C-alpha positions as CSV (number, residue, x, y, z in Angstrom):
1,X,81.3,-10.7,23.4
2,X,80.4,-12.2,20.0
3,X,77.6,-14.1,21.6
4,X,76.3,-11.0,23.1
5,X,76.5,-9.1,19.7
6,X,74.9,-12.1,18.0
7,X,72.0,-12.1,20.5
8,X,71.5,-8.3,20.2
9,X,71.5,-8.6,16.4
10,X,68.9,-11.4,16.6
11,X,66.7,-9.3,18.8
12,X,67.1,-6.4,16.4
13,X,66.3,-8.6,13.5
14,X,63.2,-9.9,15.3
15,X,62.2,-6.3,16.1
16,X,62.8,-5.2,12.5
17,X,60.8,-8.3,11.2
18,X,57.9,-7.5,13.5
19,X,57.9,-3.9,12.4
20,X,58.0,-5.0,8.8
21,X,55.0,-7.4,9.5
22,X,53.2,-4.5,11.1
23,X,53.9,-2.2,8.3
24,X,52.7,-4.9,5.7
25,X,49.6,-5.4,7.7
26,X,48.8,-1.8,7.8
27,X,49.6,-1.5,4.0
28,X,47.2,-4.4,3.4
29,X,44.6,-2.8,5.5
30,X,45.0,0.5,3.7
31,X,44.7,-1.3,0.3
32,X,41.6,-3.0,1.5
33,X,40.0,0.2,2.7
34,X,40.9,1.8,-0.6
35,X,39.3,-1.0,-2.5
36,X,36.1,-0.7,-0.3
37,X,36.2,3.1,-0.8
38,X,36.5,2.6,-4.5
39,X,33.5,0.5,-4.4
40,X,31.8,3.0,-2.2
41,X,32.7,5.7,-4.7
42,X,31.2,3.7,-7.5
43,X,28.0,3.2,-5.3
44,X,28.1,7.0,-4.7
45,X,28.3,7.7,-8.3
46,X,25.6,5.3,-9.2
47,X,23.4,6.8,-6.6
48,X,24.1,10.2,-8.0
49,X,23.2,9.0,-11.4
50,X,20.1,7.5,-10.2
51,X,19.1,10.8,-8.6
52,X,19.9,12.6,-11.8
53,X,17.7,10.1,-13.8
54,X,14.8,10.5,-11.3
55,X,15.1,14.2,-11.5
56,X,15.0,14.1,-15.3
57,X,12.0,11.8,-15.3
58,X,10.2,14.1,-12.9
59,X,11.0,17.1,-15.2
60,X,9.7,15.1,-18.2
61,X,6.5,14.3,-16.4
62,X,6.0,18.0,-15.5
63,X,6.7,19.0,-19.0
64,X,4.1,16.5,-20.4
65,X,1.6,17.7,-17.8
66,X,2.2,21.4,-18.9
67,X,1.9,20.3,-22.6
68,X,-1.3,18.6,-21.9
69,X,-2.6,21.7,-20.2
70,X,-1.5,23.8,-23.2
71,X,-3.2,21.4,-25.6
72,X,-6.5,21.8,-23.5
73,X,-6.3,25.6,-23.6
74,X,-5.6,25.5,-27.3
75,X,-8.6,23.3,-28.0
76,X,-10.8,25.4,-26.0
77,X,-9.6,28.6,-27.8
78,X,-10.1,26.9,-31.2
79,X,-13.8,26.1,-30.1
80,X,-14.2,29.7,-28.9
81,X,-12.7,31.1,-32.0
82,X,-14.9,29.0,-34.2
83,X,-18.0,30.1,-32.3
84,X,-17.0,33.8,-32.5
85,X,-16.2,33.6,-36.2
86,X,-19.5,31.9,-36.9
87,X,-21.3,34.6,-34.9
88,X,-19.5,37.5,-36.8
89,X,-19.9,35.9,-40.2
90,X,-22.7,37.3,-42.3
91,X,-25.6,34.9,-42.9
92,X,-26.1,34.0,-46.5
93,X,-29.2,35.5,-48.0
94,X,-32.4,33.5,-47.6
95,X,-31.2,31.8,-44.4
96,X,-33.4,32.0,-41.5
97,X,-31.8,33.6,-38.5
98,X,-32.4,31.9,-35.1
99,X,-34.6,33.8,-32.8
100,X,-32.7,36.3,-30.7
101,X,-34.5,35.5,-27.5
102,X,-33.0,32.1,-27.1
103,X,-29.3,31.3,-27.0
104,X,-28.2,29.1,-29.8
105,X,-27.1,26.3,-27.4
106,X,-30.5,26.0,-25.8
107,X,-32.6,23.0,-26.8
108,X,-36.2,23.6,-27.7
109,X,-38.8,22.3,-25.2
110,X,-40.2,18.8,-25.7
111,X,-43.9,18.0,-25.2
112,X,-43.1,14.4,-24.1
113,X,-40.9,12.8,-21.3
114,X,-37.2,12.3,-22.1
115,X,-37.1,8.7,-20.8
116,X,-38.9,5.7,-22.2
117,X,-40.8,3.9,-19.5
118,X,-42.8,0.8,-19.8
119,X,-46.0,1.8,-21.7
120,X,-44.5,4.8,-23.4
121,X,-44.4,3.3,-26.8
122,X,-45.8,5.5,-29.5
123,X,-48.6,4.4,-31.7
124,X,-47.4,1.5,-33.9
125,X,-45.5,-0.1,-31.0
126,X,-42.3,1.7,-31.4
127,X,-40.5,4.1,-29.0
128,X,-39.5,7.7,-30.2
129,X,-36.0,6.3,-31.4
130,X,-37.7,3.9,-33.8
131,X,-37.0,0.7,-31.9
132,X,-39.7,-1.8,-30.7
133,X,-37.8,-2.3,-27.6
134,X,-39.0,-0.7,-24.4
135,X,-36.2,0.8,-22.3
136,X,-36.4,2.0,-18.8
């Protein structure tokens, strides 16, 4: 009877040891998964930070584009305001006024061609810009 109890206890001991090994293996597996999940959580956090950085950079680029557009509009408005102020300003006495038939930005007609071609030097061997080089 003692031998049977001893054999039964040994079987129970082996079963308990096997179960303990199984529990330890599961616990180690869970720790490993948690460790990997912790890394994946860090990776997820880093990816989220990268996405936030990219969004901030894109917003910065959009803001810079909008600022440049506003600078351009501001510059155009300044030029237009100067032109309007100059047009409304009274002319000092004795200053000849431009003819009303031509807009102020129109150039007067030129009697000669606008480009220098070979043989288009003026008398004295110089072109109309004062150079003795022939351009073409």
